[in-house]
C-alpha positions in Angstrom: -63.3 -109.0 -53.1 -60.4 -111.0 -55.5 -57.8 -109.0 -54.2 -57.3 -111.3 -51.3 -58.5 -114.1 -53.2 -55.9 -117.5 -52.9 -54.8 -118.2 -56.8 -54.1 -121.4 -58.6 -51.9 -121.2 -61.6 -52.9 -124.3 -63.5 -50.2 -125.6 -66.1 -51.3 -128.5 -68.5 -49.3 -131.6 -68.4 -49.1 -134.8 -70.6 -46.8 -136.8 -68.3 -48.0 -136.2 -64.5 -44.8 -138.1 -63.1 -42.5 -136.7 -65.0 -44.1 -133.3 -64.0 -44.7 -133.9 -60.7 -41.0 -134.6 -59.8 -40.0 -131.7 -61.6 -42.1 -129.1 -59.9 -41.4 -131.5 -56.5 -37.9 -132.5 -56.4 -36.2 -129.9 -59.1 -37.9 -126.9 -57.8 -38.7 -128.3 -54.6 -42.1 -126.7 -54.6 -44.3 -128.8 -51.3 -46.6 -131.3 -52.9 -50.3 -131.0 -51.7 -51.9 -134.2 -53.5 -54.5 -134.7 -56.0 -57.6 -132.9 -56.0 -61.0 -134.4 -56.6 -60.9 -133.0 -60.0 -57.6 -135.3 -60.8 -55.6 -132.3 -60.5 -52.4 -132.6 -58.8 -51.5 -129.3 -56.5 -48.2 -127.4 -55.2 -48.0 -125.0 -52.7 -46.6 -121.9 -53.8 -45.6 -118.3 -52.4 -48.5 -117.9 -49.3 -51.5 -118.7 -50.4 -51.0 -119.3 -54.5 -51.1 -122.9 -55.6 -50.2 -124.7 -58.7 -52.2 -127.2 -60.4 -50.8 -129.5 -63.0 -53.8 -130.6 -64.8 -53.6 -134.1 -67.0 -54.1 -133.4 -70.4 -53.0 -136.6 -72.9 -52.5 -134.0 -76.0 -50.6 -131.7 -74.0 -50.7 -127.4 -74.8 -48.6 -124.8 -74.2 -48.3 -121.2 -73.9 -46.0 -119.0 -76.2 -45.2 -116.8 -73.2 -44.3 -116.8 -69.4 -46.9 -119.3 -68.1 -45.9 -118.5 -64.6 -43.0 -116.1 -63.0 -41.5 -116.6 -59.5 -40.8 -113.4 -57.7 -37.4 -114.0 -56.0 -35.1 -112.0 -53.5 -31.9 -112.6 -56.2 -32.6 -113.6 -59.2 -28.2 -114.6 -60.0 -28.4 -116.6 -57.0 -31.8 -118.5 -58.1 -30.0 -119.4 -61.4 -27.4 -120.8 -60.0 -28.7 -123.0 -57.7 -31.4 -124.2 -60.5 -28.8 -124.7 -62.7 -27.1 -127.2 -59.9 -31.0 -129.0 -60.0 -30.7 -129.7 -63.7 -32.5 -126.5 -64.6 -31.7 -125.2 -68.0 -32.0 -121.6 -68.6 -33.4 -120.2 -72.0 -31.1 -117.1 -73.5 -32.6 -114.5 -75.4 -30.5 -111.9 -78.2 -33.4 -109.9 -79.8 -33.5 -105.7 -79.8 -35.6 -105.6 -76.4 -34.6 -108.5 -74.9 -31.0 -109.8 -74.4 -30.0 -112.4 -71.7 -26.2 -112.1 -70.0 -25.4 -115.4 -68.2 -28.9 -116.1 -68.7 -30.4 -113.2 -67.3 -32.2 -110.1 -68.8 -32.5 -106.6 -67.1 -35.5 -104.9 -67.9 -35.6 -101.7 -66.2 -35.6 -101.9 -62.4 -36.5 -105.6 -62.9 -34.2 -109.0 -63.9 -35.3 -112.4 -65.5 -34.3 -115.1 -66.2 -36.6 -118.1 -68.3 -36.9 -122.0 -68.6 -38.8 -124.3 -69.7 -40.9 -127.2 -68.0 -40.8 -131.0 -69.0 -44.0 -130.1 -70.8 -43.0 -127.3 -72.4 -44.4 -124.6 -70.5 -42.1 -121.2 -70.0 -41.7 -120.7 -66.7 -39.9 -117.9 -65.0 -37.9 -116.3 -61.9 -37.8 -112.6 -61.7 -36.3 -110.1 -59.3 -38.4 -106.5 -58.7 -37.2 -103.5 -57.2 -39.3 -100.4 -56.5 
């Protein structure tokens, strides 16, 4: 049943205009417009969508809220940096980035924050 259902990731935002600009202009996502519930929706990867929900007091998770699977993390990091994205760097026992990229077994990942503080990721998976 749910394995074929389209999914929507809902991200809280304090400043809808700033968030919309980031997701549309910086990340290059296709805007679908406002939904009836007041969320602003973007198309993302086939049947998936991202909905920005206005939340004046804001909330943000301490973990990755959204991860984009890409073919080549290094290329994506360079492209996003050119668009103004600032990547997080980590140096912990189980998580160390080199040039913003962490190798986790057969997967590579890089993390950044949106203007609202939500943690986003681009990752490359090799099976």
